[in-house]
N, C-alpha and C positions, 0 to 999 in steps of 0.2 A: 391567451387563456389556455390552460392545459386541457388536453382532450379528456372528455368524460367527467370533468369536474363540475359538480352541481353548482348552480347560482345560489348565492346567499344574500339575505337582506343585510344592509350595511348599517352598523351602529355608528352614529356620528358624534356621540358624546360619551364620555366615560366619567361617571360619578364615583366619588370616593365612597364605595359601599362599605358597610361594616365587615370586618374580617371574621369569618366563621371558623370555629375550631373544628378541624377535620378529624373524623373518626377513622378514615382510611387515607392512605397517601396515594399520590399519583403513581401509577405503576412505572417502575424504573426498569427498562429493558437492559439487556447486556450492553455494556458500554464499549468494550474493546471489540473492534470489527474483525470479521473473518474473510480473508482472501483465499479462494480455492482455485487451483489450476484445473482446467478442463482438458481431458484427454480421452483416449479410447475407452477407459473404464467408466467415464461419466458423461459423455456427450450425447447419449440417447435421451430423448425428452423426458421419460418418466424419472430417470435418475437426476436430471437437472432440476426438475420440479421438487423432488424429494430433498435434494441438497439445499435448495432455497428455503424450503419449509423447515429444515433442520437448523438453519442459521447462516447460510452463505450470504454475505453482503456484497462482495465484489468477485466477479468471475474473471480469472486470469487466463488468457489464451497465449501460450508460448509459440512464437513464430519460427523457432529454430528448426523444427521438423515439419515436413509436409509442404504443400504449395498454397498459393494464395486462394485458390478456389476452395480447398478444404478448410482453411482458416475462416474464410468468409461464411461458409456453411455453418461452422460451429458458432460464429458470432450471431448469425440469424437464429439459430436454435436457442441460444441463451436469451435473446430478446423475446422470442415467442414464449419460452418457459416463464420468464418474468411476468409477462402479460397474463399468462394462464393462472399464476398464483397471486396476481395483483400486488406485486412488490416492485419497488424501484431498486433494481440491481445495477450497480456500476459494472462496466466492462473495461478491463485493462488488457491491452495487447502489449506483449513483451518483445521488443525488437531483438533479433539475433545478435547484432553487433559484430565486431571482428572476432567472433568466437571460433577458436580452432577446434575442429572435431575430428575424431578418428573415423576411418572407414569402418564398416560394420564388423563386429566380432560375431562368432557363431551364436545363433539364437539360444542354444543350450548353455552358453557361457564358456569362457576361456580362462583357465587358471594361470596367472602370471606368478611364477615361483621366485621367492626371495633369493637373491644372489645370482640369478641368471642375467644374461646380457641380451638386449633387444635392439634390433635395428629400427630406426625411425626414418621413413622416406615419404616423399610426396606421392599422393594418390588417393583415389576414392573407390577402389575395388573391394578390398577386404583386408581385415587385420587378423593377426594370429598371435600365438605365444612367442613367435620368433621375429615377426615383422609387424610394426604398426604403421599404417598409412595415415597421413594427415592431409586435410583439404586446403591448407594455405601454405604454399611452397616457401614463402618468404620467412616462415618461422625457422626453417633449417638454417638460414643465413643469420637470423637474429640471435639464436641461442649460442651460449658460450660453454666451453668445457667447465664443469663444476656447477652448472646451474641445476637447481632442483626442479624437476618436472613431475606432474601429477595427472591422474586421470579422474574424470567424474567429479565427485565431491571432495577429492583430495585424499581419500583413504589409501589409494594405491600410489606409491611414490617411487620415483626413479631419480638417479643422478647421472647427468651427461658426463661420460668419461672419454669420449672421442668424437671428433668432428671431421667430416670431409665436405667437399663442395656440395654434394647432393644427398647426404645422409648423416644422421647422428647415431651414435651408439650410447646406450644408457643401461646402467645396472639397476635392477629392481632392489630397493631397500625395504619396502613394505609391500608385500604381495597381496594377492586376492583374486577373486573371480570377477570378470568384467564381461558385459554383454552389450549389444546394441551399438549406438554411436556416441560414446561418452565424450565429454569435452576433454581437450588436451591442454593442460594448464602450464604456462611458462611464466616466469617473473614478468609482471606487467611493464616494467621499465624496458624490457627487451623488445617488445613488439613495436614495429614501425607502422603497422596498420592502425588507423584511428577510427573512432566512431563520430558520427553515424556513417555507415557504409552506403554505397549506392543501392544495395539491396534494401537496407533499412529505409531509405528515403522512398523507395517504391512502395513499401508497405505503409509508410506514413501517408502517402497520397491516397492510397486505396481506402484506408480506414478513417481518415479525416472526412472523406467524401460521404461515408455512411453514418458519420456522427458518433464515432467511438468516444468514450468518456475520458479515458486515461491511457497514456502511452508510456511504457517503461523504456528508458534508454540504457542500453547495456554498455559496459566498459567506459563509463564516463571518467575522464581524468581532470577536466576543468569545466568552468562555466561555458567556455567556448563551445564545447561539444554539444551542450544543450541548445545554445543559440543556433547552432548549425542545423538543427532539425527543421527550423523554419516554419513553425506553425503559429497561428494567431494565439494570443494570450487567452487563457480560460476566462470566462466560459464560452467565448466565441469559438475557441479551439479547445482541444483536449488538455487536461492537466498533464504536464510532463513529470514523470517519476524518475528521479535520478538514482540509479543503482550504485551504491557505494560498495565496490568490490575490488578496488585497486589501491595500492599505497598512494599513488598520486591523488586519488579522490579524497583520501583522508587528509592529505597535506593541504589540499585546496578546498576543504570542506565549507568554509564560510562563504566563499564565492558561489559554490555549487548550490548550497541551501538558499542563498539569496535569489538565485536565478530559477531554481526548480519550483514546481508547484507542490511536490511531495517527494519523499525519499524512501528508498528501500535499503535496509541493512542486509546485504547479500553475504551471509556469513560463510557460505561455502568457499567462494573465491577469496574472501578476506582471510580465512583460515589457512590459505596457502601463502598469501602475501606476508602474513604476520605469524609469529609463534602462537600456538593455541592458547598459551597462558595470557596473551594480550587480548584475545577476542572478547571476553566478557566486559572488559573495561572499555574497549572500543565501542561496543554495543551501547553501553550506558552513555558514553560521551556523545556519540552521534545522535542518539535519541533526544538527549537534553538540548543540544544545539538546534535540532529541528523544531522541537516543540516551542522553544523560546521564540523562534521566528514565526510561529503559527503555521508550520508545515506538517501535514500528516506524515507519519513515518511507519513503515511496514517492517516488522522483523521476520526474516525469511530463512529458510533452509534447515532441513532435518528436524523440524519441530516435533513431529510425531512419526519419524521415519520408519519405526518398526511396524506401523500400521499399513505399510505397503503390502506386508504379508500376513500380519497378525490382526486379531480382532480387538486387541487392547494395546495401548502404548506401554512403554516401560515407566517405572516410577521416576526415573531421571528425566524422561521426556515430559511427563506431567509437570515436574518441578520447573523445567526449562520454560514451558509455556507460561506458567504462573509468574515466574521471575521476569519474563518479557513484559507482562502486564504491569508488574511493580516498577519496572524500569521506565514506564510511561508510553509504551508502544501504542500507536493509534490502532494498529491492526497486526494480526499475526497471520502467517501464510502457510497453506498446505501446498506441497509440490507433487511429488510422486504419489503421496498418500491418496490424493483425490484424482490424479490423472491416470494412474495405472494400478492403483491399489485394489485389494480384494473387496473392499466395501467403502466406497467414497462417502456414502451417506453417513455411515457410522463414524468415519473420520471427522466429518464436519460436526456431527452431533457431539462427539467426544471433545473436540476443540471448544465448542460452545459451552459445554458443561464446565470444563476447566477454567476458561476465561471468565465465565459468569461468577464462579466461586471466588476467583482472584479479585474480580471487580469489587466484591463485597468487602474485601480486606484492604482495599487501596487506601492509602493515607492521603486523603484529598487536601486537608489543610496544610500539611507540611509541603506537599508538592506545589501547591499554589504559591506559598511563600517563597520557595526556592526559585520558581519561575519569575516571580515579581523581582527578586533580587537580580536575576540574570538580565532582565530587561532594563534595569536601572543602572547598567554599567556605562552608559553614555555612548554606546556604539550606534544607536539609532539617531540619525540626524534629519531624516525626512519628516517634515511637520505633519503631513497627512498620516503617516504611519504612527508617529508619536501620539497624535490625537486619538486614533483608533485604539492604540495600546492603552491609553489612559481610560477611555470609556469602557472598554471590555474588562479591564482590571476592576473598574468601579462596579460593573455589573456583577462580577463574581463576589465582590465584597458586600454589596447591597443584598444579594441573594442570601449570602451566609448570615449577615446580621439581622435581616428582616425575616428570616426563616421562610422565604418564598418557596412555593412548591415547584416552580419551574422557571427557566430562563427562556423567553421567547425571542428568537432572532428573526428579523425580517430583512432580507438582503437580496438584491437582484443577482449578485455574483457569487454569493456564498462566503465572501471575504469576512464579513462580520462574524458569521458562525464559526469559521475556522479560528479566528482570533479568540473567541470566547472559550473554545475547547482547550486552549493552552493551559488554562487554570484548573482543569479537571474538576469542575464543580460537583458537589454531591447530589445536586438535583438534576432532572432531565433538561437537556437542551433541545427545544422544539424549534426547528428551522423552517422558514417558509420563503419560497421563491416562486415567481411566475414562470421561471425558465426550467423546463423538465430536465435539461442536461445538468443544470446546477444541482437539482435534487438528486440525480444519480451520482454526481461527483461527490456530494456530501455523504454518500454511503461509506466513504473511506474515513470520515471524521469521527473521532472518538466521542461516544456519548450523545451523538446527534441523531434525532429522529426527524427526517426531512419530508416535507410535503409540498405539493404544488398548491399555489393560491392564485386567485385571479389577479391580472394586471390592474393596478389602481393608480390614479393620478395624484392621490394625496396620502400622506402618512396615516392620517386618522382612519381612512377607509381600509388601508392595508392592515392596520393593527386590528380593526374590528373584525375583518375576515379571519385573521390569524387566530384570534381568541375564540371565534365560533368554531373553527376547525379543531382547535385544541380541546374544546369541550366535547365535540362529537367523536373525535378519534383518539384522544389521549386521556380521557377521564377527568379533565378539569371540571370543577363545579363552580356555580355562581358563588361569589364571595372569596374564592381562592385568590391569594395574593401572588402576583408574578412580576418578575423583572422583564421589561420589554426593551430591547435594544435594536436599533435600526440604522441603516444607512441608505437613505432614499435619494440622495443627490445623483443627478444624471451627469454632473460635471466632474465629480471626484469619487474615489472609492472610499472616502472617509466615513467611518461610523460617526453619526452626528446627533443621535437622540437616545436618551436613557430615561425610562420612566418606571416607577413602581406603581402598578395598577391592581385593582381588584377585578376579577372576571365578572362581567355583567350577567 
């Protein structure tokens, strides 16, 4: 039983009550979820609480900077802030991976001028306009003359035009100002260092021990990289989020999506691996394949980038966020905007406003029909998965045809709820689980409002509790018609029950 959950009387029978005509609808909250990166601008408790109240659903802690003690302190602050505002906030830790980083540039910034030549050497002391030090020496061996190199999010680009045993020389073809410790991007096919690294695995051990909800795996190139993380399958372990940021990951997408619990479209690194003209199409393709498999998918990088320094986004950024919603993203992510930006709370609030408005215009019917067609391509052979596919598809269709006010999902693992969200129904998805971690993990699932419910031995008792909680917390009224779908078997993960009920 979840801590602090009040006991409820159990309804043991469900009569077919007359359907009342509603004068008001069940409140539909924002469907597309918001992931926000926590950093120096946002890790103080008041700001964390305000961000959660503004719409943050999942807090991302990037592990590429700082040490384990600092990251664990931020984790504990997020958990405490969530308790303070009484919200189930998911926590995602993002592993560094074999990320190549530059030694620090001057705090005031260094201008790299187009046409100049820069030496690239191994080191972690300092970088300048003449010499860039990188922290993985093997990269110098891996890079070839003619390779395209980039810093940070890829805006600053160089071409390697000479190579010696211990250094590279590169000409700046797109210059700009750089500060801090930006990533040093090379073609992913060149790197011999693989994920997860030994440092990654140390972070995994530490955060699994404290019960983290989601772990993002950087630089994934195949399903093997995910299996190498070595955690128990969710919900006993965290959901593994595969970051699609390399050409190899795109080429091995089907295997990665099948193995991962969720996916992140990391557009920054993808924009270096592929021509920018390809990026919007890759985004759409990746999202559709993920949702067809019932995997939540996060669209990330530069969504409201100007809000690192400004109080409002550009018009293009607002359109980008809305289009990510129309593409079917389960969640959109803030990076520097919330980690180091001038107003993290405003960035979350702005993201919530844009996504909420886009949610209102989402074409639910066409999307569901497209996903149905994708799932009927014969690629799914597992009988348990096919059974769940069929029942969750039926739940969407029944809810639409019967004009139900909500879909109620009861699942120990969250599997049933994630399968229902594929179809992007126009009514709320109310998910109930007795496992608090499952509830937090469902904070990443589109359109899902998840709550803890007591552990029950029978489906009838679990359904009765869920309907009582839906009435008290989500505005359902006696006589409302709802679709109830559940997977209560302890032997399989299959969704096995679908009912059209009236709320008692």
